[in-house]
C-alpha positions in Angstrom: -0.9 68.6 65.1 2.8 67.9 64.4 5.5 68.2 67.4 9.3 69.0 67.4 9.8 66.5 70.4 13.1 66.7 71.9 15.6 63.9 72.4 15.4 62.1 75.7 19.3 62.5 77.5 17.7 63.7 80.8 20.4 65.2 82.9 22.0 67.2 79.9 19.0 69.6 79.6 19.9 70.3 83.2 23.6 71.4 82.3 24.7 74.9 83.3 27.8 76.6 84.7 28.1 74.0 87.8 29.1 71.5 85.7 31.3 73.8 83.6 33.2 75.2 86.8 33.6 71.8 88.0 35.5 70.5 84.8 37.5 73.7 84.6 38.4 73.2 88.5 39.6 69.6 87.5 41.7 71.4 84.6 43.5 73.8 86.8 44.0 71.2 89.6 45.9 69.3 86.9 44.8 66.4 88.5 42.6 64.4 85.8 43.4 60.7 87.5 41.3 60.1 90.6 44.2 59.0 92.9 47.0 61.3 92.5 48.3 64.1 90.1 50.0 67.6 90.6 47.6 68.5 93.2 45.3 66.0 95.3 42.2 65.1 93.2 39.1 65.1 95.0 36.1 65.1 92.6 35.3 61.1 92.7 36.3 61.0 96.3 33.7 63.6 97.0 30.5 61.7 94.2 31.4 58.7 96.4 30.8 59.8 99.5 27.7 61.9 98.3 26.5 58.8 96.7 26.4 56.8 100.2 24.3 59.6 101.7 22.1 60.1 98.7 21.8 56.3 98.3 21.6 55.8 102.2 24.8 52.6 102.0 28.1 51.7 103.3 29.9 52.0 100.0 29.9 53.5 96.4 32.5 52.7 93.8 32.5 55.5 91.0 33.5 53.2 87.7 33.7 54.0 83.7 30.4 52.7 82.7 27.5 50.8 84.0 29.0 47.8 81.9 32.5 48.4 84.2 30.2 48.4 87.2 28.3 45.2 85.9 31.4 43.2 85.8 33.5 44.5 89.0 29.9 43.6 90.4 30.1 39.8 89.2 33.9 39.6 89.8 32.9 40.4 93.2 30.4 37.9 93.4 32.9 35.2 91.9 30.9 34.7 88.9 32.2 32.3 86.7 32.1 29.0 84.8 29.7 26.5 85.7 27.3 29.8 86.9 24.0 30.6 85.9 22.9 34.4 86.2 19.1 35.0 85.7 18.1 38.4 83.2 14.9 39.3 82.3 13.7 39.4 78.6 14.1 43.3 78.9 17.2 44.0 79.3 20.2 45.9 78.0 22.7 44.2 75.5 25.3 45.3 78.6 24.0 43.0 81.3 24.0 39.8 79.4 27.3 40.5 78.2 28.4 40.6 81.3 27.3 37.4 82.2 28.7 36.4 78.8 32.3 37.8 79.8 32.2 36.2 82.9 32.1 32.6 81.2 29.1 31.7 82.7 25.5 31.3 81.4 22.5 33.4 81.3 19.0 32.2 82.0 16.2 34.2 80.4 13.4 35.4 82.6 9.7 36.3 81.4 8.5 40.0 82.6 5.1 40.5 83.4 3.0 43.8 82.9 5.2 45.9 84.9 7.9 45.0 82.1 10.6 43.9 84.3 11.0 40.5 86.3 8.2 38.2 86.7 8.9 36.8 90.3 6.6 33.6 89.1 8.7 32.8 86.1 11.9 33.5 88.2 10.8 30.7 90.9 10.8 28.5 87.4 13.8 29.3 86.2 16.3 28.8 89.7 18.4 25.8 88.7 21.1 24.3 91.4 23.7 26.2 89.3 21.5 29.7 89.8 24.5 31.8 91.4 23.1 35.2 90.8 19.5 37.5 90.2 19.9 40.1 88.4 16.4 41.8 88.3 16.6 45.6 86.2 14.6 48.2 86.7 13.9 48.9 83.4 12.5 51.8 81.5 12.5 53.9 84.7 10.6 52.1 87.2 11.1 49.7 90.1 11.0 45.7 90.2 8.8 43.9 92.5 11.8 43.9 95.2 9.3 42.3 97.7 8.6 39.0 95.6 12.3 39.0 94.0 14.0 39.3 97.3 11.9 36.7 99.4 12.5 34.0 96.5 16.5 35.0 96.1 16.7 34.7 100.0 14.4 31.4 99.9 17.1 29.8 97.6 20.3 31.5 99.5 21.3 33.3 95.8 22.8 36.9 95.7 20.9 39.9 94.1 22.7 42.1 91.6 20.2 45.2 91.1 20.4 46.8 87.8 19.6 50.3 87.8 20.4 52.0 84.8 17.3 53.0 83.4 16.2 53.9 87.2 18.5 56.2 88.9 16.9 58.0 92.3 14.0 55.9 91.8 12.5 54.1 94.7 9.9 51.0 95.9 8.0 51.4 98.9 10.1 54.7 99.9 13.8 52.9 99.5 16.1 53.6 96.8 16.5 51.0 94.2 19.9 49.4 94.6 19.6 48.9 98.0 17.4 45.8 98.3 20.1 43.1 96.8 23.4 42.7 98.0 25.1 45.3 95.2 23.4 47.7 92.8 24.3 49.5 90.0 24.0 52.5 88.0 25.1 54.3 84.4 25.6 57.7 83.8 25.8 57.1 80.5 24.2 60.2 77.8 20.3 58.6 78.2 20.6 58.3 81.8 18.9 60.1 84.8 21.9 62.0 85.4 24.9 61.8 83.3 28.7 62.4 83.1 29.0 61.3 79.2 30.1 57.6 80.6 30.5 56.3 84.1 29.1 54.1 86.5 28.9 53.8 89.9 28.4 50.4 92.5 26.9 50.4 95.8 26.6 47.8 98.8 26.1 47.7 102.4 28.4 44.5 102.3 32.4 45.5 103.2 33.7 42.3 101.6 31.8 42.8 97.9 33.3 46.1 98.1 36.3 45.3 98.9 36.5 42.7 95.8 34.2 44.9 93.8 37.0 47.5 94.5 39.7 44.9 93.5 38.3 43.8 90.4 37.4 47.7 89.0 41.3 48.6 89.9 44.2 46.5 89.4 43.4 43.7 91.4 44.1 45.2 94.6 43.3 47.6 97.0 44.6 51.0 97.6 45.4 53.2 101.0 45.6 56.9 100.5 45.4 56.3 96.6 48.5 53.7 96.7 48.0 50.2 95.6 48.0 47.8 98.7 47.9 44.1 99.3 43.9 43.1 100.3 42.8 40.3 102.4 43.8 36.7 100.6 39.8 36.6 99.2 39.7 39.8 97.9 43.2 39.3 95.8 41.8 39.7 91.9 42.3 40.3 88.6 41.7 43.9 87.8 40.0 45.4 85.0 41.1 49.1 84.6 37.6 50.3 85.1 38.3 53.6 87.2 36.3 56.7 87.1 38.1 59.9 86.0 38.4 62.9 87.3 36.2 65.1 85.1 33.5 62.4 84.7 33.4 62.5 88.8 33.6 65.9 88.8 30.4 66.2 86.4 28.6 63.3 88.1 29.3 65.3 91.6 27.1 68.3 90.1 24.4 65.8 88.2 23.9 63.9 91.7 22.6 66.9 93.2 20.5 67.9 91.0 18.8 64.7 90.3 15.8 64.9 92.4 14.6 67.8 90.2 15.2 66.0 86.9 12.9 63.4 88.3 10.3 65.4 89.5 10.5 67.0 86.1 9.9 63.7 84.4 7.2 62.3 86.8 5.9 65.5 86.3 5.4 65.1 82.9 4.9 62.2 82.4 1.2 62.1 85.1 -0.1 64.4 83.2 0.5 62.9 79.7 -1.2 59.9 81.4 -4.1 61.9 82.7 -5.0 63.5 79.2 -4.8 60.1 77.8 -5.9 57.5 80.3 -9.4 57.2 79.0 -8.5 56.2 75.3 -10.2 53.3 74.1 -7.9 50.2 73.2 -4.7 52.1 75.0 -3.8 51.1 78.7 -0.4 51.5 80.5 2.4 49.4 82.3 1.8 48.4 85.7 3.7 50.3 88.1 4.8 48.3 91.0 5.3 51.7 92.9 4.1 54.5 91.2 5.9 57.2 93.3 9.2 55.2 93.0 8.6 55.7 89.3 11.7 57.8 88.4 9.4 58.6 84.8 11.9 58.8 81.7 9.8 56.7 79.5 6.0 56.0 79.1 5.4 52.3 78.0 1.6 51.8 76.4 0.2 48.5 75.7 -2.3 48.7 72.8 -4.9 45.2 71.9 -2.6 43.9 69.5 0.3 44.3 67.4 -1.0 45.6 64.2 -2.5 48.3 66.3 1.0 48.7 68.0 2.3 48.7 64.5 -0.1 51.6 63.5 0.4 53.6 66.5 4.1 54.0 66.3 3.8 54.8 62.3 1.3 57.8 63.3 2.8 59.0 66.5 6.4 59.1 64.4 4.8 61.0 61.3 3.3 63.4 63.8 7.0 64.1 65.3 7.2 61.8 67.9 10.5 60.5 66.5 12.2 58.5 69.1 9.0 55.9 70.0 9.5 52.9 69.5 7.5 49.2 69.3 9.1 47.3 72.2 9.9 44.2 70.0 11.7 46.5 67.8 13.8 48.4 70.6 17.1 47.1 69.5 19.2 45.7 71.8 16.8 45.9 74.6 15.2 42.9 73.6 16.8 39.5 74.3 16.1 38.2 70.7 17.2 41.4 68.8 20.8 40.6 70.5 22.6 38.7 67.7 25.4 37.7 69.5 23.3 36.3 72.4 20.8 34.4 69.5 23.6 32.8 67.8 25.5 32.1 71.1 28.9 33.8 69.9 31.9 32.5 71.6 34.5 34.9 73.4 37.2 32.7 71.9 37.8 29.9 69.5 37.4 27.7 72.4 33.8 28.2 72.6 33.9 30.1 76.0 31.1 29.7 77.5 29.1 28.2 76.0 31.0 25.0 74.9 33.1 24.6 78.4 32.7 21.5 80.6 31.4 23.4 83.5 28.6 24.9 81.4 27.2 21.2 79.6 24.1 21.4 81.7 23.4 25.0 80.8 21.7 24.8 77.7 19.2 27.1 76.8 17.7 29.1 73.6 17.8 32.9 73.1 15.9 33.2 70.0 12.3 34.9 69.4 10.3 32.5 71.5 12.4 31.4 74.4 10.3 33.8 76.7 6.9 34.1 74.8 4.7 35.7 78.0 7.3 38.5 77.0 7.2 38.7 73.1 3.7 38.8 73.2 3.7 42.0 75.6 6.6 43.7 73.3 4.5 42.6 70.0 1.6 44.9 71.3 3.4 47.7 73.3 5.0 51.0 72.8 7.6 53.0 74.4 7.8 57.0 74.5 10.7 58.8 76.0 10.1 61.5 78.7 12.3 64.1 78.0 13.2 66.0 81.1 12.6 69.8 80.0 8.9 69.8 78.4 6.7 72.5 78.2 2.8 72.1 79.2 2.4 72.8 75.4 4.9 69.8 74.4 3.0 67.8 76.9 -0.3 68.6 75.6 0.7 68.0 71.9 2.1 64.6 72.8 -1.2 63.6 74.4 -3.5 64.7 71.6 -1.1 62.5 68.9 -1.0 59.6 71.1 -4.9 59.8 70.9 -4.9 60.3 66.9 -2.6 57.2 66.7 -4.9 55.4 68.8 -7.8 56.2 66.6 -9.7 57.8 69.4 -9.1 61.6 69.0 -12.2 63.4 68.9 -13.4 67.1 68.9 -14.4 67.4 72.8 -10.5 66.1 73.9 -9.1 68.5 71.4 -11.4 71.5 73.3 -10.2 70.1 76.5 -6.4 69.9 75.9 
């Protein structure tokens, strides 16, 4: 049975006239810039206020991308030469790239069978130079924030949660992004909600918020939309990472739709899991909080690398075109990032790798640097769960997965 599996892009499938009207309002208002124009702009401000209410935080800062959110946050923390930042082996290139852009050194942490940061290995990787921990709620599911925050607090190290792939997810009833000192989100096309390209920083720490604001704008703060001098500790160099009114208009509409988008993906994922749960040789990713899983991906683990490769081949042949063996999942896997593996410098000076302040921070990023993670990546596969699946598509996907695992039988065909 072959299937025409939809692309991921969760938020796109929920776009309608509400986004269209919001964008038209921006154009008619003549104020595409968030701080001023022909008439007073309003959409980015409204989105930030709505985000504060949604995540239940004091401060929300809309920026131009998830990468921009990472970089503004790291500037707020004062990350620079001599700093080590711990990131998991399963990530996206932007997270580790932001560390390098700060002239700091990324330190890889193993992932466990949750496919998120392994708290046991995190403890091992801390050194006197560790200045930030960045747990990533990868593939839609939350990290073990209880264990991670305990370790971080024991050592007095701040935490920046990367929630790019888990917007709206939660851990033990609390939204991801609100456990650490700061949290960031991406609104790029592939994410749970989207405005095409955009990002968000959230925090309850006013000092960190002010510094992130200065870093994302022109190095200053704003009062009534006009640049103003901050406190001396928040006077920085700015990065010009402001969100436009067009993106803010779409983001504001999508945020209101986010709970429905997540509910749809979770329900589809749960039904598929139910239909394949007894497949021999196939197991699921361990979830730290099943209710908090935002639902955009299904990770399956097989008995070995050969079985995973075969399963991916069969699944693609049957129409699940965007399934991946995790080891081959592009720039999401540390050893697939050539600039990291080769330690490509930011300039001919060799920074950050050859800076004197980083001379004691020498690490390997080639395959084998995280053997526990590598073993998991080699035998696991990832399937995106689109946000508008029909029952027929869900059942067809389940049947294909069973077939790919070599266990499709006549009894299961009848049940589906």
